[in-house]
Structures are given as structure tokens and as C-alpha cells.
ZAZA-551973 format. One record per residue (C-alpha): residue in one letter; z, x negated, y. Coordinates in steps of 0.25 Angstrom, whole numbers, plus 5000, padded with zeros to 4 digits. Each point is the difference from the previous one (the first is absolute). Last residue first. Layout:
% ZAZA-551973
aZXY
...
This chain:
% ZAZA-551973
l498354325392
k499749894995
e499549925012
d501349985006
f499849965013
l500749925010
m500149995015
s500649905009
s500649995012
a499449955013
h499250125002
a498549975002
h499450025015
q498950105000
a499049965012
a499050115005
g498649994997
s499850154997
s499949984986
d501449934999
y500149845002
t500849934992
g501349925002
s500649854999
a501349995004
a500349844999
e501249955007
v499849875007
g501149914999
a499849934987
l498649975005
t500649935013
e500949924992
q498649964989
v499249965013
s501349915007
r500249944985
v498449974998
a500149945016
t501049924996
r499649944987
l498649995008
f500849905010
q500749934990
e498649974992
n499549945014
v501149925003
d500049944984
r498549985002
i500249945014
d501049884992
r499249994989
i498749985009
q500749895007
v500449924988
t498850004994
l499249945013
e501049895001
t499849974985
l498650015000
a500049915014
t500849904993
l499149994987
h498849995009
a500649885007
a500449944987
f498550014995
i499549925013
d501249914998
q499649964986
w498550015002
p500149895011
g500149894992
a500749944987
p499750084988
a500650144999
a500950014988
a501350055008
i499050105009
i499450054987
e501350034995
r500550075012
l498850094999
t500450044988
a499349944987
d499450114989
e499149894994
a501049895000
c499749895008
a499149884999
w499449995015
e498750054995
t500450104991
g501250065009
v498850005010
s499250094991
t501250084996
v500250025016
e498850045002
v499950114989
s501450045004
r499750025015
s498950084997
l500850104993
a501050005012
i498850045009
d499850124992
r501450045000
l500049975015
r498950095002
v500650124991
m501149975011
v499150025012
q499650124997
e501450054996
i500549975013
e498850085007
r500450124992
s501449995005
a499449985014
h499150144997
g501350074996
v500849965010
w499150075010
r500550135002
s501549944999
k499849965014
g501449985003
a500049895008
t501049934991
l499150034988
l498649975007
l500649865005
q500549984986
e498650024994
e499549915009
e500949904997
l499650024986
k498549995003
f500349875009
l500749954987
l498950024990
l499149945010
e500849875000
l500150014985
l498450034999
e499949875009
r500849914993
e499350044986
r498749965008
w500549885003
l500649974985
v498650024994
a499349915010
s501249884996
l499650034986
e498649995002
n500249885006
v500749944989
g499050044989
m499150104995
């Protein structure tokens, strides 16, 4: 437990954020190409990366607590507070580089997520409009296999008679 471990956890978090960005771009390509068949798979892969990110966030919290204790910070210190408390040497620059990269990746992920969400809303609206225009005339088959179409009017039955 210490600064080396915190840096390693931050590298893994950066790699997972890059993977998440890739998966979101992949989903966007599927949406723009109209390949809705594969969007469910892409969404599941995004969820899998999100689970891994939640796990790494827990690891980062443990390591931040350890470094915070070592550098006289609060146990729930942020990465910015860790950078401010870093002793003279390379760790301040290393953690600042991690923070910059994590921030940039987060902004990129947010932007592509918003675009994908807009694509999905448009697709849902299109499907709803299409379904609203479809006249559903359900029918049955008779004993000879011929289709019998339901009448458009409703029928009421009085069971008391």
C-alpha cells in the first residue's frame, strides 16, 4: 500500500476509461450505421466496463486512504488534495498527469454518451411513430385454414340475458 500502488490503480482506471470511450464510440458507429441488431451487445459490453470501473474506484479509495494517511491528508482526500499534499519530488507531477488524463477522458465520455443518448431517443421516437401508424387488425383462422379478419367495430355481450 502506498504511492506506487495508487499510481498503478490510476493507470488501470485510465485504461478502463479508454476502453469505455472505445465501447461508446463503437455503440455510436452501430447507431449511425443503423445496425440496431448489435446495439444490445455493445450496451452489455459498456455495462461490463462500468462494473470494472466501480471495482477500481473501490481500490482507488483504499489506496488514497493509505497515501492520505502517509502524507497527512484526510482519509477521504481527493486526488487534488493528494497532489497538494505531495512531498517535493516526482509524485506531484505524476498524480497531476493522472488527474489531467482522467479529467479529459471523463469529458470525452460524457460528450459521446450524450450524443449516443440523443441517437437512441431519436430511434425510440421513430419506432413509436411507426407503430402508431400501423393498423393492427388481428384475425383468426377457421377450420379450413382460411384467415378471418376481425371487424373494426367493437361488440358488447350482455351476459344477463
